[in-house]
PAVEX-169174 format. One record per residue (C-alpha): residue number from 0; residue in three letters; x, y, z. Coordinates in steps of 0.5 Angstrom, whole numbers, plus 500, padded with zeros to 3 digits. Layout:
residues N
+-----+------+-----+-----+-----+
!  nr ! rest !  px !  py !  pz !
+-----+------+-----+-----+-----+
! NUM !  ALA !   X !   Y !   Z !
...
+-----+------+-----+-----+-----+
//
This chain:
residues 99
+-----+------+-----+-----+-----+
!  nr ! rest !  px !  py !  pz !
+-----+------+-----+-----+-----+
!   0 !  SER ! 213 ! 442 ! 257 !
!   1 !  ILE ! 214 ! 442 ! 250 !
!   2 !  LEU ! 211 ! 446 ! 245 !
!   3 !  VAL ! 213 ! 445 ! 237 !
!   4 !  LEU ! 211 ! 448 ! 231 !
!   5 !  VAL ! 211 ! 442 ! 226 !
!   6 !  VAL ! 212 ! 445 ! 218 !
!   7 !  LYS ! 211 ! 441 ! 212 !
!   8 !  GLY ! 214 ! 446 ! 206 !
!   9 !  ASP ! 211 ! 453 ! 207 !
!  10 !  ARG ! 205 ! 450 ! 211 !
!  11 !  ALA ! 205 ! 449 ! 219 !
!  12 !  CYS ! 200 ! 444 ! 223 !
!  13 !  LEU ! 196 ! 448 ! 228 !
!  14 !  GLY ! 191 ! 445 ! 233 !
!  15 !  ARG ! 185 ! 447 ! 237 !
!  16 !  LYS ! 182 ! 445 ! 244 !
!  17 !  ALA ! 174 ! 445 ! 244 !
!  18 !  SER ! 175 ! 449 ! 250 !
!  19 !  TRP ! 178 ! 455 ! 247 !
!  20 !  PRO ! 174 ! 461 ! 244 !
!  21 !  THR ! 172 ! 460 ! 236 !
!  22 !  GLY ! 178 ! 461 ! 231 !
!  23 !  ARG ! 183 ! 460 ! 236 !
!  24 !  TYR ! 189 ! 455 ! 234 !
!  25 !  SER ! 196 ! 454 ! 237 !
!  26 !  THR ! 202 ! 450 ! 236 !
!  27 !  LEU ! 202 ! 443 ! 239 !
!  28 !  ALA ! 204 ! 442 ! 246 !
!  29 !  GLY ! 205 ! 437 ! 251 !
!  30 !  PHE ! 208 ! 434 ! 258 !
!  31 !  VAL ! 215 ! 431 ! 258 !
!  32 !  GLU ! 214 ! 424 ! 261 !
!  33 !  LEU ! 218 ! 421 ! 267 !
!  34 !  GLY ! 225 ! 418 ! 264 !
!  35 !  GLU ! 223 ! 422 ! 257 !
!  36 !  THR ! 228 ! 427 ! 253 !
!  37 !  LEU ! 225 ! 433 ! 250 !
!  38 !  GLU ! 226 ! 430 ! 243 !
!  39 !  GLU ! 222 ! 424 ! 245 !
!  40 !  ALA ! 217 ! 428 ! 248 !
!  41 !  VAL ! 216 ! 432 ! 242 !
!  42 !  VAL ! 216 ! 426 ! 237 !
!  43 !  ARG ! 211 ! 422 ! 242 !
!  44 !  GLU ! 206 ! 428 ! 243 !
!  45 !  VAL ! 206 ! 430 ! 235 !
!  46 !  TYR ! 204 ! 423 ! 233 !
!  47 !  GLU ! 199 ! 422 ! 239 !
!  48 !  GLU ! 195 ! 429 ! 238 !
!  49 !  VAL ! 195 ! 429 ! 230 !
!  50 !  GLY ! 198 ! 422 ! 227 !
!  51 !  LEU ! 204 ! 426 ! 224 !
!  52 !  ARG ! 211 ! 423 ! 224 !
!  53 !  ILE ! 217 ! 428 ! 225 !
!  54 !  ARG ! 224 ! 428 ! 222 !
!  55 !  ARG ! 228 ! 427 ! 228 !
!  56 !  ASP ! 234 ! 431 ! 224 !
!  57 !  SER ! 229 ! 437 ! 223 !
!  58 !  LEU ! 228 ! 438 ! 230 !
!  59 !  ARG ! 231 ! 445 ! 232 !
!  60 !  TYR ! 230 ! 448 ! 239 !
!  61 !  VAL ! 228 ! 455 ! 239 !
!  62 !  ALA ! 227 ! 458 ! 246 !
!  63 !  SER ! 225 ! 456 ! 253 !
!  64 !  GLN ! 221 ! 460 ! 258 !
!  65 !  PRO ! 218 ! 459 ! 265 !
!  66 !  TRP ! 211 ! 457 ! 265 !
!  67 !  LEU ! 207 ! 458 ! 272 !
!  68 !  PHE ! 202 ! 453 ! 271 !
!  69 !  PRO ! 204 ! 448 ! 273 !
!  70 !  SER ! 210 ! 451 ! 275 !
!  71 !  SER ! 214 ! 448 ! 269 !
!  72 !  LEU ! 219 ! 450 ! 264 !
!  73 !  LEU ! 216 ! 451 ! 257 !
!  74 !  VAL ! 221 ! 449 ! 251 !
!  75 !  GLY ! 220 ! 451 ! 244 !
!  76 !  PHE ! 222 ! 447 ! 238 !
!  77 !  ILE ! 221 ! 447 ! 230 !
!  78 !  ALA ! 220 ! 440 ! 227 !
!  79 !  GLU ! 219 ! 438 ! 220 !
!  80 !  ALA ! 213 ! 433 ! 218 !
!  81 !  ASP ! 215 ! 426 ! 214 !
!  82 !  ASN ! 208 ! 426 ! 212 !
!  83 !  SER ! 202 ! 431 ! 211 !
!  84 !  GLN ! 196 ! 427 ! 213 !
!  85 !  LEU ! 193 ! 428 ! 220 !
!  86 !  SER ! 190 ! 423 ! 224 !
!  87 !  ILE ! 187 ! 428 ! 230 !
!  88 !  ASP ! 186 ! 425 ! 237 !
!  89 !  LYS ! 179 ! 428 ! 239 !
!  90 !  LYS ! 180 ! 427 ! 246 !
!  91 !  GLU ! 186 ! 432 ! 245 !
!  92 !  LEU ! 184 ! 436 ! 240 !
!  93 !  GLU ! 177 ! 439 ! 237 !
!  94 !  ASP ! 181 ! 440 ! 230 !
!  95 !  ALA ! 187 ! 441 ! 227 !
!  96 !  GLY ! 190 ! 443 ! 220 !
!  97 !  TRP ! 195 ! 446 ! 215 !
!  98 !  TYR ! 195 ! 453 ! 215 !
+-----+------+-----+-----+-----+
//
């Protein structure tokens, strides 16, 4: 699994799922598909969830940790967005914004 803090200048893009408690927002995250690199997963997940293109040259690994559910490794990144206009996939997220 990947987790990514998408930034543009001094702002960060955060999203929230409808099932979360009111006011809870998080960095973007998703699963790596079969045959996909971690970097490709970051680019794809960010675009699918919020419609942002990220600058591949800005993608930086931060840390990793075991994730018990569903028995995987969570790998964290920071990446800079090429643009700031969001197009939220309402099947994935209830809301997203720049904070």
